[in-house]
C-alpha positions, 0 to 999 in steps of 0.5 A: 391707247393704240392697239397694234396688230399682232402678226402670227408667226408660222415658223421661226429660224435662228441664224445668229452666228451663221455667216453669209451666204449660208444664212440666206440659203437656210432662209430660202430653204425654210421659205420653200417648205412654207405655204403662200402667205405664211410668216417666217421669223428670221433672227439675224446678226448685225452687219452683212446678214441684216443687209444681205438676207432681207434684200435677197428674200425681197429679190426672190419675190417675198415681202419683208413685213418688219425688221426690228432690233432686239438687244443684240440681233435683228428680228425679220418677219417675212411673208412668203409671196413667191408662188414659184417656191411651192 
């Protein structure tokens, strides 16, 4: 039996139903409030949100740990890596 490492989520934001680019702006603002190394869970819709938000978060210097499809939305785990946001 394989033991999977549990990732501790520090904050969560549900952006289902929020359109681009507002979902990215809200994600960025939440990350700015967080300390380096903390994990943010972001819930996103399919389509533009799941394409644009992870790409923009990575371009800002943060790390995408996981992207999972859950029923009818995506769950993205982001680790804050960008020291410039603090």
